[in-house]
C-alpha positions as CSV (number, residue, x, y, z in Angstrom):
1,M,40.9,117.4,37.3
2,S,38.6,120.7,37.1
3,D,37.0,122.1,40.9
4,E,34.1,120.9,39.6
5,E,35.0,117.3,39.3
6,L,36.9,117.5,42.5
7,I,33.8,118.5,44.3
8,R,31.5,116.1,43.0
9,G,34.1,113.4,43.8
10,C,34.4,114.8,47.1
11,L,30.5,114.4,47.6
12,R,30.7,110.7,46.6
13,G,33.1,110.3,49.7
14,N,36.3,109.9,47.6
15,A,39.4,110.2,49.6
16,Q,41.6,110.9,46.8
17,C,39.4,113.8,45.5
18,Q,39.2,115.0,49.4
19,R,43.3,114.9,49.3
20,S,43.5,116.4,45.8
21,L,41.1,119.6,46.7
22,Y,42.9,120.0,49.9
23,D,46.2,120.0,48.3
24,R,44.9,122.4,45.6
25,F,44.0,125.0,48.2
26,A,45.9,124.5,51.4
27,G,48.7,126.9,50.5
28,K,46.9,129.8,49.8
29,M,44.1,129.5,52.3
30,Y,47.0,128.8,55.0
31,A,48.4,132.2,53.9
32,V,45.0,133.8,54.4
33,C,45.0,132.4,57.8
34,L,48.4,133.3,58.4
35,R,47.5,136.8,58.0
36,Y,44.9,136.6,60.3
37,A,46.7,134.0,63.3
38,R,49.1,135.4,66.0
39,S,51.3,132.4,65.4
40,S,52.0,129.8,62.6
41,S,50.4,127.2,65.0
42,D,47.1,129.4,65.2
43,A,46.9,129.6,61.2
44,A,47.2,125.9,61.1
45,D,44.7,125.3,63.6
46,M,42.5,127.7,61.5
47,L,43.4,125.7,58.4
48,Q,42.2,122.6,59.9
49,E,39.0,123.9,61.2
50,G,38.2,125.7,57.8
51,F,38.9,122.6,56.0
52,V,36.4,120.6,58.1
53,K,33.7,123.5,57.6
54,V,34.7,123.1,53.5
55,F,34.2,119.4,53.8
56,T,31.0,119.5,55.8
57,K,29.5,122.3,53.9
58,L,30.4,121.2,50.3
59,D,27.1,120.2,49.4
60,Q,26.1,123.8,49.9
61,F,28.4,125.1,47.1
62,Q,26.4,126.1,44.3
63,F,28.8,125.7,41.5
64,Q,28.1,129.6,40.8
65,G,31.2,131.9,41.2
66,S,34.7,131.0,42.0
67,F,34.9,127.9,44.4
68,E,38.4,129.4,45.6
69,G,36.5,132.4,46.7
70,W,33.8,130.3,48.5
71,V,36.8,128.6,50.5
72,R,38.5,131.9,51.0
73,R,35.2,133.3,52.6
74,I,35.1,130.0,55.0
75,M,38.9,130.5,56.0
76,I,38.2,134.3,56.7
77,N,34.8,133.4,58.8
78,T,36.6,130.8,60.7
79,A,39.7,133.1,61.4
80,L,37.4,136.0,62.7
81,R,35.4,133.6,65.1
82,T,38.9,132.7,66.7
83,Y,39.0,136.0,67.7
84,Q,35.5,137.6,67.7
85,R,35.1,137.1,71.7
86,Q,38.0,139.5,72.3
87,R,37.3,142.8,72.6
88,F,39.5,145.0,70.2
89,D,39.0,148.2,71.7
90,Q,40.8,147.6,74.6
91,E,44.0,147.1,72.8
92,T,46.6,149.6,73.3
93,S,49.7,150.5,71.0
94,G,50.2,154.4,71.5
95,Y,48.2,155.4,68.6
96,E,44.8,155.8,70.7
97,T,45.0,159.7,71.2
98,M,46.5,160.4,68.1
99,P,44.7,162.3,65.5
100,D,44.0,161.1,62.2
101,M,46.9,162.0,59.8
102,P,47.6,160.8,56.1
103,V,49.8,158.0,55.8
104,E,52.9,157.8,53.8
105,A,51.5,155.7,51.0
106,D,55.1,155.6,49.2
107,A,56.8,154.1,52.5
108,I,54.5,150.9,52.3
109,S,54.6,150.3,48.4
110,A,58.2,150.2,48.9
111,L,58.1,146.9,50.9
112,S,58.3,143.4,49.6
113,E,55.3,141.4,50.0
114,A,56.9,139.3,52.4
115,E,58.1,142.3,54.6
116,L,54.7,143.8,54.6
117,L,53.2,140.5,55.7
118,N,55.7,140.1,58.6
119,L,54.7,143.7,59.6
120,I,50.8,143.0,59.2
121,A,51.6,140.1,61.6
122,K,53.0,142.3,64.2
123,L,49.8,144.6,64.4
124,P,47.5,144.3,67.1
125,D,44.8,141.7,66.8
126,G,42.0,144.8,66.2
127,Y,44.2,146.4,64.0
128,R,45.3,143.3,62.1
129,M,41.6,142.1,61.7
130,V,40.1,145.2,60.3
131,F,43.4,145.8,57.9
132,N,43.1,142.5,56.4
133,M,39.4,142.5,56.0
134,V,39.4,146.0,54.5
135,A,42.4,146.6,52.8
136,I,43.5,143.5,51.5
137,E,40.1,141.4,51.1
138,G,38.0,143.8,50.3
139,Y,35.2,143.9,52.7
140,S,33.6,147.6,53.6
141,H,33.6,149.0,56.8
142,A,30.0,148.2,57.6
143,E,30.6,144.4,56.8
144,A,34.2,144.3,58.7
145,A,32.1,146.0,61.7
146,E,29.2,143.3,61.5
147,L,31.4,140.5,61.2
148,L,33.9,141.7,64.3
149,G,31.1,142.6,66.3
150,I,32.2,146.2,66.2
151,Q,31.1,149.9,65.6
152,E,31.4,151.0,61.7
153,S,33.5,153.8,63.2
154,T,35.7,151.7,65.2
155,S,36.3,149.7,61.9
156,R,37.7,152.9,60.4
157,S,39.5,154.1,63.6
158,Q,41.1,150.6,63.7
159,L,42.2,150.8,59.8
160,T,43.4,154.3,60.4
161,K,45.9,153.1,63.1
162,A,47.1,150.0,61.6
163,R,47.8,152.3,58.6
164,R,49.7,154.8,60.5
165,W,51.4,151.8,62.7
166,L,52.7,150.2,59.3
167,S,53.9,153.3,58.1
168,D,55.9,154.3,61.0
169,Q,57.1,150.9,61.0
170,V,58.4,151.1,57.7
171,L,60.0,154.7,58.3
172,L,62.2,152.8,60.9
173,L,62.9,150.2,58.7
174,Q,64.2,152.7,56.1
175,K,66.3,154.6,59.2
176,V,68.1,151.2,59.7
């Protein structure tokens, strides 16, 4: 079945179409949630809450653009709402007073996807949210700042610190 056929079936209340739609996107969307979550159980909760929103808002999908992209945006927004009450500028990681310095790009590019995702999961929440939104999802700093309730300059700073932290972690791994 095509996405459109599944969506139309879901809108008619067909449970088999709902299950198929969930099965089609759950794996990819779990990976999205996992990048934003502190743990796999948090990611599972985000996924469940996100799919509840997908099914309740399905009638708002206009069949323009990518349905997967529409679902992904709901998952990201769900993940962000999970943490939006937290103040990321209160986090400490040792990089607060460090001047902006270039990041060793070759170090990070040498990692496998799984290794990089494991390191991203260890970032402090604020760094991780901004890194995921800007570096992975392609949001602008202005969009990330608005969604996270922070200043655009804070978004830029968080991304710089996240990249520096990741680069340092990679260098440590390479020394082992």
